[in-house]
C-alpha positions as CSV (number, residue, x, y, z in Angstrom):
1,M,-2.8,-14.9,24.5
2,A,-4.5,-14.0,27.7
3,G,-2.7,-13.6,31.1
4,G,0.7,-13.0,29.6
5,D,1.1,-16.5,28.3
6,H,2.8,-15.6,25.1
7,A,3.8,-18.7,23.1
8,W,5.2,-16.6,20.2
9,K,8.5,-17.5,18.7
10,R,8.8,-14.8,16.0
11,V,8.0,-11.4,17.3
12,L,8.2,-8.1,15.4
13,F,8.5,-4.9,17.5
14,D,7.0,-1.7,16.2
15,T,9.0,1.6,16.2
16,N,7.2,3.2,19.1
17,V,7.8,0.4,21.5
18,V,11.4,0.0,20.4
19,S,11.9,3.8,20.9
20,R,10.4,3.6,24.4
21,W,12.6,0.6,25.3
22,M,15.7,2.2,23.9
23,D,15.1,5.5,25.7
24,G,14.3,3.8,29.0
25,D,10.8,5.2,29.2
26,S,9.9,4.7,32.9
27,D,6.2,4.3,32.1
28,F,7.0,1.3,29.9
29,H,10.0,-0.2,31.8
30,A,8.2,-2.8,33.9
31,P,5.7,-4.0,31.2
32,L,8.5,-4.3,28.6
33,K,10.8,-6.0,30.9
34,A,8.1,-8.6,31.9
35,L,7.2,-9.2,28.2
36,T,10.8,-9.5,26.9
37,R,11.8,-11.8,29.8
38,T,8.8,-14.1,29.1
39,L,9.6,-14.1,25.4
40,A,13.3,-14.7,26.0
41,K,12.6,-17.7,28.3
42,R,10.6,-19.1,25.5
43,K,13.5,-18.6,23.1
44,A,11.5,-16.1,20.9
45,T,13.4,-14.2,18.3
46,F,13.0,-10.4,18.3
47,Y,12.7,-8.6,14.9
48,V,12.3,-5.1,13.6
49,S,11.3,-3.9,10.2
50,A,13.8,-1.9,8.1
51,V,11.1,0.8,8.4
52,T,11.7,0.9,12.1
53,V,15.4,1.1,11.6
54,Q,14.9,4.1,9.3
55,E,12.6,5.9,11.7
56,L,14.8,5.4,14.7
57,M,18.0,6.2,13.0
58,I,16.7,9.5,11.6
59,F,16.1,10.7,15.2
60,A,19.4,9.1,16.4
61,L,21.4,10.9,13.8
62,L,19.7,14.2,14.5
63,G,20.4,13.7,18.2
64,R,24.0,12.6,17.5
65,E,23.3,9.2,19.1
66,A,23.6,7.0,16.0
67,Q,26.1,4.6,17.4
68,K,24.1,4.0,20.6
69,A,20.9,3.4,18.6
70,Q,22.6,1.1,16.1
71,K,24.2,-0.9,18.9
72,F,20.8,-1.2,20.6
73,L,19.1,-2.4,17.4
74,T,21.8,-4.9,16.6
75,D,22.1,-6.2,20.2
76,H,18.3,-6.8,20.5
77,F,16.9,-7.4,17.0
78,T,17.2,-9.0,13.6
79,T,16.2,-6.5,10.9
80,L,13.7,-7.7,8.2
81,I,13.9,-6.0,4.8
82,L,10.9,-4.4,3.2
83,D,11.0,-6.4,0.0
84,E,8.4,-6.9,-2.8
85,R,6.5,-9.6,-0.8
86,A,6.3,-7.3,2.3
87,A,5.2,-4.4,0.1
88,L,2.5,-6.5,-1.5
89,E,1.2,-7.6,1.9
90,A,1.3,-3.9,3.0
91,A,-0.7,-3.0,-0.1
92,R,-3.3,-5.7,0.7
93,I,-3.7,-4.5,4.3
94,G,-3.9,-0.9,3.2
95,A,-6.5,-1.7,0.6
96,A,-8.6,-3.5,3.2
97,L,-8.5,-0.6,5.5
98,P,-7.6,2.6,3.7
99,A,-6.4,5.8,5.4
100,N,-9.0,8.3,6.2
101,K,-9.4,10.6,3.2
102,G,-9.6,13.6,5.5
103,A,-6.4,12.7,7.4
104,K,-3.6,15.2,7.5
105,Q,-0.4,14.4,5.6
106,G,1.5,13.4,8.8
107,E,-1.3,10.9,9.7
108,R,-1.2,9.4,6.2
109,D,2.6,9.1,6.3
110,L,2.3,7.3,9.7
111,W,-0.4,5.0,8.2
112,H,1.9,4.1,5.3
113,R,4.8,3.2,7.8
114,D,2.4,1.2,10.0
115,I,1.1,-0.9,7.2
116,A,4.7,-1.4,5.8
117,I,5.6,-2.7,9.3
118,L,2.5,-5.0,9.3
119,G,3.2,-6.1,5.8
120,T,6.7,-7.1,6.8
121,A,5.3,-9.1,9.7
122,V,2.8,-10.9,7.5
123,A,5.4,-11.6,4.8
124,R,7.8,-13.1,7.3
125,D,5.3,-15.2,9.2
126,M,5.6,-13.4,12.5
127,D,3.5,-14.7,15.4
128,A,3.0,-11.3,16.9
129,V,3.6,-7.6,16.4
130,V,4.3,-5.7,19.6
131,T,3.4,-2.1,19.8
132,A,2.7,0.7,22.3
133,N,0.4,2.2,19.8
134,G,-2.9,0.3,20.0
135,R,-4.9,3.2,18.6
136,D,-3.2,2.9,15.2
137,F,-2.5,-0.8,15.1
138,L,-5.4,-2.7,16.6
139,K,-7.8,-1.6,13.8
140,F,-5.7,-3.9,11.5
141,Q,-6.0,-7.0,13.6
142,D,-8.7,-8.5,11.4
143,H,-6.5,-8.1,8.3
144,V,-3.3,-9.8,9.6
145,P,-2.8,-13.4,10.7
146,C,-0.4,-12.5,13.5
147,E,-1.5,-11.2,16.9
148,I,-1.1,-7.4,17.6
149,H,-0.1,-7.1,21.2
150,V,-0.2,-3.6,22.8
151,V,2.2,-2.9,25.6
152,E,0.4,-0.6,28.0
153,P,2.3,1.9,30.2
154,M,2.3,1.6,34.0
155,P,-0.5,3.8,35.5
156,R,0.8,6.9,37.1
157,R,0.1,7.5,40.7
158,G,-3.0,9.6,41.2
159,A,-3.9,9.3,37.5
160,S,-7.3,7.7,38.2
161,A,-8.2,10.5,40.7
162,R,-7.6,13.1,38.0
163,R,-9.9,11.4,35.5
164,T,-13.1,12.3,37.2
């Protein structure tokens, strides 16, 4: 959907973008605000996978912010379970694009969580998956029927001058 014309009605948000939204990450504030406003005007429903709830709540519990995190999740999203149908979709996606055999354990664990989130999106007929992690998600675009939309951070002042 070019030019910000997002006609999606069922949108699953990935862990990293929810984390940035929840934490008020200034680099993502404006792009997320614009996207969520557009989607809200179109009466889109916002979802997260149970995998995202697990990931976020681990850090919230460790940081003693579980109530705040739980409230944010319940105020903004409907949680989708990772059931057999979602697991089978995740397996199909994973078999189509397996993890790099030389990947470290942490990278393989992340790959498993990412395909579980995508499997949930496919099993629940999501129109889009919103992520701030294009590097890990866009490679799956040809293996899922929903659009993978990457939220890009606002460029930092002077960042282009430093890249020479």
